[in-house]
ROSE-4610 file (N, C-alpha, C; in Angstrom, 1 decimal, always signed):
// ROSE-4610
residu = [M/M/M/H/H/H/N/N/N/G/G/G/V/V/V/R/R/R/T/T/T/L/L/L/F/F/F/D/D/D/F/F/F/R/R/R/S/S/S/E/E/E/Q/Q/Q/V/V/V/F/F/F/F/F/F/S/S/S/E/E/E/S/S/S/N/N/N/L/L/L/W/W/W/K/K/K/S/S/S/Y/Y/Y/H/H/H/D/D/D/A/A/A/L/L/L/E/E/E/D/D/D/P/P/P/H/H/H/Y/Y/Y/K/K/K/E/E/E/R/R/R/V/V/V/T/T/T/R/R/R/L/L/L/L/L/L/R/R/R/D/D/D/W/W/W/E/E/E/A/A/A/L/L/L/R/R/R/W/W/W/R/R/R/E/E/E/H/H/H/S/S/S/T/T/T/E/E/E]
num = [1/1/1/2/2/2/3/3/3/4/4/4/5/5/5/6/6/6/7/7/7/8/8/8/9/9/9/10/10/10/11/11/11/12/12/12/13/13/13/14/14/14/15/15/15/16/16/16/17/17/17/18/18/18/19/19/19/20/20/20/21/21/21/22/22/22/23/23/23/24/24/24/25/25/25/26/26/26/27/27/27/28/28/28/29/29/29/30/30/30/31/31/31/32/32/32/33/33/33/34/34/34/35/35/35/36/36/36/37/37/37/38/38/38/39/39/39/40/40/40/41/41/41/42/42/42/43/43/43/44/44/44/45/45/45/46/46/46/47/47/47/48/48/48/49/49/49/50/50/50/51/51/51/52/52/52/53/53/53/54/54/54/55/55/55/56/56/56/57/57/57/58/58/58]
x = [+101.8/+101.7/+102.5/+103.2/+104.0/+103.8/+103.2/+103.0/+102.3/+101.3/+100.6/+101.3/+102.5/+103.2/+103.0/+102.6/+102.3/+103.2/+103.5/+104.3/+103.4/+103.1/+102.3/+103.1/+102.8/+103.5/+102.4/+102.5/+101.6/+102.3/+101.8/+102.5/+102.4/+101.3/+101.1/+102.1/+102.3/+103.2/+104.6/+104.8/+106.0/+106.5/+105.5/+105.7/+105.5/+106.2/+106.1/+105.7/+104.7/+104.2/+104.6/+105.1/+105.5/+104.6/+103.7/+102.7/+103.2/+104.2/+104.6/+105.2/+105.6/+106.1/+105.2/+104.1/+103.1/+103.9/+104.7/+105.7/+105.5/+105.4/+105.6/+106.9/+107.6/+108.9/+108.8/+109.6/+109.7/+110.4/+110.1/+110.7/+112.2/+112.7/+114.2/+114.8/+114.1/+114.6/+114.5/+113.5/+113.3/+114.4/+114.8/+115.8/+117.2/+117.4/+118.6/+118.8/+117.6/+117.6/+117.8/+118.9/+119.2/+118.1/+117.4/+116.3/+115.1/+114.9/+113.7/+114.0/+115.3/+115.6/+115.2/+115.4/+115.0/+113.5/+112.8/+111.3/+110.8/+111.3/+110.8/+111.1/+112.3/+112.7/+111.9/+111.7/+110.9/+109.4/+108.9/+107.5/+107.3/+108.2/+108.1/+108.4/+109.3/+109.6/+108.4/+107.8/+106.6/+105.5/+105.3/+104.3/+104.6/+105.8/+106.2/+105.9/+106.2/+106.0/+104.5/+103.7/+102.2/+101.7/+102.2/+101.8/+102.2/+103.4/+103.9/+103.0/+102.7/+101.8/+100.5/+99.9/+98.6/+98.7/+99.8/+100.0/+100.2/+100.9/+101.1/+99.9/+98.9/+97.6/+96.6/+96.8/+95.8/+95.8]
y = [+97.5/+96.8/+97.6/+97.0/+97.7/+97.0/+97.6/+97.0/+95.6/+95.5/+94.3/+93.3/+93.5/+92.6/+92.9/+91.9/+92.0/+91.2/+91.8/+91.2/+91.2/+90.1/+90.0/+89.3/+89.8/+89.2/+88.8/+87.5/+86.9/+86.9/+87.8/+88.0/+86.7/+86.0/+84.8/+83.7/+83.5/+82.4/+82.9/+84.2/+84.8/+84.3/+84.2/+83.8/+85.0/+85.1/+86.2/+85.6/+86.2/+85.7/+86.7/+86.1/+86.9/+86.5/+87.4/+87.1/+86.7/+87.3/+87.0/+85.6/+85.0/+83.6/+82.7/+83.2/+82.4/+81.6/+82.2/+81.6/+82.1/+81.2/+81.6/+81.2/+82.1/+81.9/+82.3/+81.6/+82.1/+83.5/+84.3/+85.6/+85.5/+84.6/+84.4/+84.1/+83.1/+82.7/+83.8/+84.6/+85.7/+86.8/+87.0/+88.0/+87.5/+86.2/+85.6/+85.6/+85.7/+85.7/+87.1/+87.3/+88.6/+89.1/+88.2/+88.6/+89.2/+88.8/+89.3/+90.2/+90.2/+90.9/+92.4/+93.1/+94.5/+94.7/+93.9/+94.0/+93.7/+92.7/+92.3/+93.4/+93.9/+95.0/+96.2/+96.6/+97.8/+97.6/+96.4/+96.2/+96.4/+95.8/+95.9/+97.4/+98.0/+99.4/+100.3/+100.1/+100.9/+100.6/+99.4/+99.0/+99.7/+99.6/+100.3/+101.8/+102.4/+103.9/+104.2/+103.4/+103.6/+103.4/+102.4/+102.1/+103.3/+103.8/+104.9/+106.1/+106.4/+107.6/+107.4/+106.2/+105.9/+106.2/+105.6/+105.8/+107.3/+108.0/+109.4/+110.3/+109.8/+110.6/+110.2/+109.2/+108.8/+109.7]
z = [+91.0/+89.7/+88.6/+87.8/+86.8/+85.5/+84.5/+83.2/+83.3/+84.2/+84.4/+85.2/+85.7/+86.5/+88.0/+88.7/+90.1/+91.0/+92.2/+93.2/+94.5/+95.0/+96.2/+97.3/+98.6/+99.7/+100.7/+101.1/+102.1/+103.4/+104.3/+105.6/+106.5/+106.3/+107.1/+106.8/+105.5/+105.1/+104.7/+104.7/+104.3/+102.9/+102.0/+100.6/+99.7/+98.6/+97.6/+96.3/+95.7/+94.4/+93.3/+92.2/+91.0/+89.9/+89.5/+88.5/+87.1/+86.7/+85.3/+85.1/+86.2/+86.2/+86.9/+87.5/+88.2/+89.3/+90.0/+91.0/+92.4/+93.4/+94.8/+95.2/+96.0/+96.6/+98.0/+98.9/+100.2/+100.2/+101.2/+101.3/+101.3/+102.1/+102.1/+100.8/+100.1/+98.8/+97.8/+97.8/+96.9/+97.1/+98.4/+98.7/+98.2/+98.2/+97.8/+96.2/+95.5/+94.1/+93.5/+92.8/+92.2/+91.3/+90.7/+89.7/+90.5/+91.8/+92.5/+93.7/+94.1/+95.4/+95.4/+94.4/+94.3/+94.4/+93.7/+93.7/+95.1/+95.7/+97.1/+98.1/+98.0/+98.9/+98.7/+97.4/+97.1/+97.6/+97.4/+97.8/+99.3/+100.1/+101.6/+102.0/+101.4/+101.8/+101.5/+100.3/+100.0/+101.0/+101.4/+102.3/+103.7/+104.1/+105.4/+105.3/+104.2/+104.1/+104.2/+103.5/+103.6/+105.0/+105.7/+107.1/+108.0/+107.8/+108.6/+108.4/+107.1/+106.8/+107.5/+107.4/+108.1/+109.6/+110.2/+111.6/+112.0/+111.2/+111.4/+111.4/+110.6/+110.5/+111.5/+112.3/+113.3/+114.4]
């Protein structure tokens, strides 16, 4: 979360939620949109890094 703005990813539906616009977009559409691409990419890379750290400490 940054300045109260949230980006959520639903792994089941592969939909991304952008809180400031109260908008759900498909993962594919969000990556195609220059306004959201960096946010979506950063969110999933951060999630991957956290999962890797968890896995490495097990």
